[in-house]
C-alpha positions as a printed Julia matrix, in Angstrom:
131×3 Matrix{Float64}:
  -3.2   -23.94  -27.04
  -2.1   -20.36  -26.06
  -4.16  -18.51  -23.4
  -5.99  -15.39  -23.87
  -4.87  -12.8   -21.79
  -5.93   -9.69  -23.7
  -8.68   -8.91  -21.34
  -6.95   -9.71  -18.02
  -6.46   -6.05  -17.38
  -9.73   -5.17  -18.11
 -11.73   -7.44  -16.08
  -9.3    -7.1   -13.19
 -10.27   -3.52  -13.06
 -13.71   -4.14  -13.49
 -13.77   -6.68  -10.57
 -11.57   -4.52   -8.49
 -14.01   -1.8    -8.56
 -16.54   -3.8    -6.81
 -13.99   -5.7    -4.42
 -12.82   -2.06   -3.55
 -16.14   -0.69   -2.93
 -16.79   -3.59   -0.61
 -13.36   -3.01    1.22
 -14.68    0.64    1.39
 -17.75   -0.48    3.44
 -15.97   -2.66    5.32
 -13.61   -0.02    6.23
 -16.65    2.16    7.48
 -17.03   -0.44    9.73
 -13.57   -0.42   11.18
 -13.87    3.36   11.57
 -17.44    3.1    13.21
 -16.25    0.34   15.58
 -14.52    2.99   17.92
 -17.88    4.05   18.59
 -20.01    1.28   18.14
 -17.96   -2.06   19.45
 -20.92   -4.07   17.58
 -19.59   -2.83   14.16
 -16.28   -4.63   14.92
 -17.84   -8.08   15.05
 -20.08   -7.29   12.23
 -16.9    -5.95   10.17
 -15.39   -9.33   11.12
 -18.05  -11.15    9.55
 -17.7    -9.17    6.35
 -14.01  -10.75    6.01
 -15.76  -13.68    4.25
 -16.87  -11.59    1.52
 -13.16  -10.91    0.37
 -12.86  -14.67   -1.07
 -16.04  -14.94   -2.18
 -15.91  -11.88   -4.41
 -12.53  -13.2    -5.66
 -14.04  -16.39   -6.25
 -17.0   -15.07   -8.11
 -15.18  -12.93  -10.38
 -12.56  -15.55  -10.94
 -15.13  -17.79  -12.05
 -17.11  -15.21  -14.42
 -13.56  -14.45  -15.93
 -12.93  -17.73  -16.62
 -16.09  -18.81  -17.88
 -17.27  -15.65  -19.91
 -13.82  -14.13  -20.99
 -11.45  -17.02  -21.58
 -13.88  -19.64  -22.42
 -12.75  -21.97  -19.81
  -9.08  -22.0   -21.06
  -7.26  -20.52  -18.01
  -3.99  -21.87  -16.39
  -3.02  -21.77  -12.95
  -0.83  -18.71  -13.08
  -3.29  -16.81  -15.29
  -5.73  -17.31  -12.35
  -3.12  -16.12  -10.03
  -2.36  -12.83  -12.07
  -6.09  -12.14  -12.35
  -6.25  -12.28   -8.49
  -3.23  -10.08   -7.93
  -4.46   -7.64  -10.37
  -7.83   -7.53   -8.89
  -6.54   -7.04   -5.07
  -4.3    -4.3    -6.62
  -6.9    -2.2    -8.34
  -9.28   -2.84   -5.08
  -6.63   -1.44   -2.59
  -6.38    1.78   -4.64
 -10.07    2.21   -4.12
  -9.47    1.51   -0.31
  -6.35    3.85   -0.13
  -8.48    6.69   -1.04
 -10.98    6.02    2.01
  -8.07    5.46    4.47
  -6.29    8.6     3.3
  -9.39   10.76    3.84
  -9.97    8.96    7.02
  -6.29    9.83    8.42
  -5.92   13.06    6.99
  -9.25   14.65    7.59
 -11.65   12.74    9.9
  -9.6    11.37   12.55
  -5.87   12.54   12.54
  -4.99   10.52   15.96
  -6.19    7.24   14.55
  -2.54    6.27   13.76
  -1.32    7.54   17.24
  -4.18    5.65   18.95
  -3.62    2.63   17.17
   0.32    2.66   18.05
  -0.6     3.33   21.45
  -2.72    0.08   21.79
  -0.17   -1.89   20.15
   2.37   -0.95   22.63
  -0.24   -1.7    25.74
  -0.88   -4.82   23.96
   2.91   -5.93   23.69
   3.15   -4.99   27.44
   0.35   -7.23   28.32
   2.25  -10.18   26.85
   4.87   -9.76   29.51
   7.72   -9.57   27.13
  11.23   -8.06   27.89
  11.37   -4.51   28.71
  14.19   -4.04   25.85
  11.78   -5.22   23.57
   8.96   -2.9    24.56
  11.31   -0.05   24.3
  12.7    -0.91   21.15
   9.03   -0.22   19.9
   8.77    3.01   21.37
């Protein structure tokens, strides 16, 4: 029996909105962690939400939309599209943050990365290649 993929895009967009809003909330914790370190820990705990939301929408799509007739690659397609649409929403808040709120964010992130590499006692040539 042929799988019905006619609602794949619609439901992936629908679920992507919720996952994207969750990622936007999570990104607010990342932004706030610079001032309040406890938000970083809370943001890390929120990381478990992404697979839970994916599982919820995947099961709901399988049972309500395709009537339990879904193959493995159909589910993979749904997951990829769900993440794609969610990432579009998260990209908006990242763009706003980097462009208008904190223009030095990327520079600070890069400096922290270089400092971390130096603390690993890697060769100086490797550190210089990153700079």
